[in-house]
C-alpha positions in Angstrom: 176.5 87.3 87.7 175.2 90.8 87.5 175.7 93.1 90.5 172.9 92.6 93.0 170.2 95.2 93.6 170.9 97.5 96.6 167.6 96.5 98.1 168.4 92.8 98.2 167.0 91.1 101.3 169.3 89.7 104.1 168.2 86.3 103.0 169.9 83.2 101.5 167.9 81.2 99.0 169.1 77.7 98.3 168.2 75.0 95.8 169.2 71.4 95.0 169.3 70.2 91.4 169.9 67.3 89.1 169.1 67.5 85.4 166.8 70.5 85.8 168.0 72.5 82.8 164.4 72.8 81.5 163.1 74.7 84.5 165.9 76.1 86.6 166.3 79.5 84.8 162.7 80.6 85.7 163.2 79.5 89.3 166.5 81.4 89.7 165.3 84.4 87.8 162.5 84.8 90.4 165.1 85.1 93.3 168.2 86.5 91.7 168.7 90.2 92.8 165.9 89.9 95.3 167.8 87.7 97.8 171.2 88.6 99.1 172.6 85.2 98.3 171.6 82.2 96.1 173.2 78.8 96.7 172.7 75.8 94.3 173.9 72.3 95.1 174.0 70.0 92.0 175.1 66.4 91.6 177.2 66.7 88.4 174.1 67.0 86.1 175.0 66.0 82.6 172.4 68.3 81.0 174.1 71.6 81.7 172.1 72.5 84.9 175.1 73.8 86.7 176.1 76.0 83.8 172.7 77.7 83.9 172.8 78.0 87.7 176.2 79.7 87.5 174.6 82.6 85.6 172.3 83.4 88.6 173.8 81.8 91.8 176.5 83.2 94.0 177.6 79.7 94.9 177.3 76.5 92.9 178.5 73.3 94.6 178.4 69.6 93.8 177.5 66.8 96.2 177.1 63.2 95.0 174.5 61.6 97.3 171.3 59.7 96.9 169.9 61.3 100.1 167.8 64.3 99.3 167.7 65.4 103.0 171.5 65.3 103.2 171.7 67.4 100.0 169.2 69.9 101.3 171.0 70.2 104.6 174.3 70.6 102.8 172.9 73.5 100.8 171.5 75.1 104.0 174.8 74.8 105.8 176.5 76.7 103.1 174.2 79.7 103.4 175.6 82.8 105.1 172.5 84.7 106.3 170.4 84.4 109.4 167.3 83.8 107.3 167.1 81.1 104.6 164.6 79.8 102.2 164.7 76.9 99.8 162.9 76.5 96.5 163.0 73.7 94.0 164.1 74.0 90.4 160.5 73.6 89.2 159.2 76.4 91.4 159.2 80.2 91.2 158.2 83.0 93.5 155.4 85.5 92.9 155.8 89.2 93.3 153.2 89.3 96.1 155.1 86.5 98.0 158.4 88.4 97.7 156.8 91.6 99.0 155.4 89.8 102.0 158.7 88.1 102.7 160.5 91.4 102.5 158.1 92.8 105.1 158.8 89.9 107.4 162.5 90.3 107.3 162.5 94.1 107.6 160.1 94.1 110.6 162.3 91.7 112.6 159.7 88.9 112.8 159.1 87.2 116.2 158.5 83.9 114.4 161.4 81.5 113.7 159.9 80.1 110.5 156.9 80.4 108.1 154.6 77.9 106.5 154.0 78.8 102.9 151.2 77.7 100.5 152.3 76.3 97.1 150.0 76.5 94.0 150.5 73.7 91.5 150.2 74.1 87.7 149.5 70.7 86.2 148.7 69.9 82.6 148.1 73.5 81.9 145.7 74.1 84.9 146.1 75.6 88.3 144.9 72.9 90.8 142.6 74.3 93.4 141.1 71.2 95.0 141.8 67.6 95.9 145.0 66.1 97.5 147.3 68.8 96.1 145.5 71.7 97.7 146.3 73.2 100.0 149.9 72.3 99.5 151.9 73.8 102.3 155.2 73.4 104.2 157.8 75.5 106.0 160.0 77.3 103.5 161.2 80.6 105.1 163.0 80.2 108.5 166.0 81.1 110.7 168.9 79.0 109.7 170.0 78.3 113.4 166.5 77.1 114.3 165.7 74.9 111.4 167.0 71.7 109.8 166.0 68.7 107.6 164.5 65.5 109.0 162.9 62.5 107.4 163.4 60.2 104.4 162.4 60.6 100.8 159.7 63.1 101.8 161.9 65.0 104.3 160.8 68.4 105.5 162.3 71.3 107.4 161.6 71.3 111.1 161.8 74.5 113.1 162.6 74.7 116.8 160.5 77.7 117.7 157.4 79.6 116.7 156.1 79.0 113.2 153.9 81.5 111.4 151.9 81.3 108.2 152.5 83.6 105.2 149.4 84.9 103.3 150.9 84.7 99.8 151.9 81.7 97.8 154.6 80.6 95.3 154.2 78.5 92.2 155.1 75.0 91.2 155.0 72.9 88.0 155.6 69.3 89.3 155.6 67.4 86.1 156.1 68.2 82.4 153.6 65.5 81.3 152.1 62.2 82.6 155.1 60.1 81.5 157.3 62.3 83.7 154.8 61.8 86.5 154.8 58.0 86.2 158.6 57.9 86.2 158.7 60.1 89.4 156.1 57.9 91.1 158.1 54.8 90.3 161.2 56.3 91.8 159.5 57.7 94.9 157.4 54.6 95.7 160.6 52.5 95.7 162.5 55.0 97.9 159.5 55.4 100.3 159.2 51.6 100.6 162.9 51.4 101.4 162.5 54.0 104.1 159.6 52.0 105.6 161.5 48.8 105.4 164.7 50.2 107.1 162.5 51.8 109.8 161.2 48.4 110.7 157.7 48.9 109.3 155.9 45.8 108.1 153.7 45.1 105.1 149.9 44.9 105.8 147.5 43.9 103.1 144.8 46.4 104.3 147.3 49.3 103.7 147.8 48.3 100.1 144.1 47.8 99.5 142.3 50.3 101.7 144.6 53.3 101.7 144.2 54.0 97.9 140.4 53.7 98.4 140.7 56.2 101.3 142.5 58.6 99.0 139.6 58.3 96.5 137.0 59.4 98.9 139.2 62.0 100.7 140.8 63.7 97.7 138.2 63.3 94.9 135.0 63.6 96.8 135.5 65.2 100.2 138.2 67.6 99.0 136.4 68.0 95.6 139.2 67.0 93.3 136.6 66.3 90.6 136.3 70.1 90.2 139.8 70.2 88.7 138.4 68.3 85.6 140.5 65.8 83.8 143.8 66.9 85.4 142.1 66.3 88.8 141.1 62.8 87.7 144.6 62.0 86.6 146.0 63.3 89.9 143.7 61.0 91.8 144.5 57.9 89.7 148.2 58.5 89.9 148.0 59.1 93.7 146.1 55.9 94.2 148.7 54.1 92.1 151.6 55.6 94.2 150.0 54.6 97.5 149.3 51.1 96.2 152.9 50.7 94.8 154.8 51.8 97.9 153.1 49.1 99.9 153.5 46.6 97.1 157.2 47.3 97.1 157.4 47.0 100.8 155.9 43.6 100.5 158.5 42.8 97.8 161.3 43.9 100.0 160.1 41.8 102.9 159.8 38.8 100.6 163.3 39.3 99.2 164.6 39.8 102.8 163.4 36.5 104.0 163.7 37.5 107.6 167.2 38.8 107.4 168.3 41.7 109.6 167.4 45.1 108.2 169.9 47.8 107.5 169.2 50.8 109.8 
């Protein structure tokens, strides 16, 4: 890796990957040289992801696990700086975001973490309405005050004051609708498993009414229709995802037949 810029922030950026060779270079180019340290945790990707990562990252590790929270926490634990930030391999940072983050770190912020807005590019269009907007979560935080909690949709939780950054970063969640459906299929199964192991039970009204609720909330109240055809596809796929995670919970209960659940 080329020598880092003298003005690199006292910040560790970390990322988890698996078969992300198509997008990882742009993600890492947006942080290399800007952050003092870049850590990537792969899971022996067969598509050359780790080779690309090694061109940009200071540390590339491998961890074989099906638990995303475990993998994220493992990456965080290997960061050396007080402040850390995670980005995914299909995301990248804007220049305005990086300037604001630099100000936060140089001014010795009183906050322990920051919620950041994410802008999604989907089917060639920036999504500005509906269920994907605003898309925000904690991304920048003090390592000793934050950690990962939750199942398939785990998030960083910070013990302390959390601020909100003004600028956003970018995200391309899917390459096409086929990629989207494959991801929904994987996530709905994992989410149903999380519900099942947590002792949650199937209820028909969740499977029937929650997708309808998303129709009214995301497409009408949050004006998803203003995002055109991409907005309509997002709505349909979201309703399908909500329906399928409850259908799969029912399927797990039926297969379980009253047996004790694995906690």
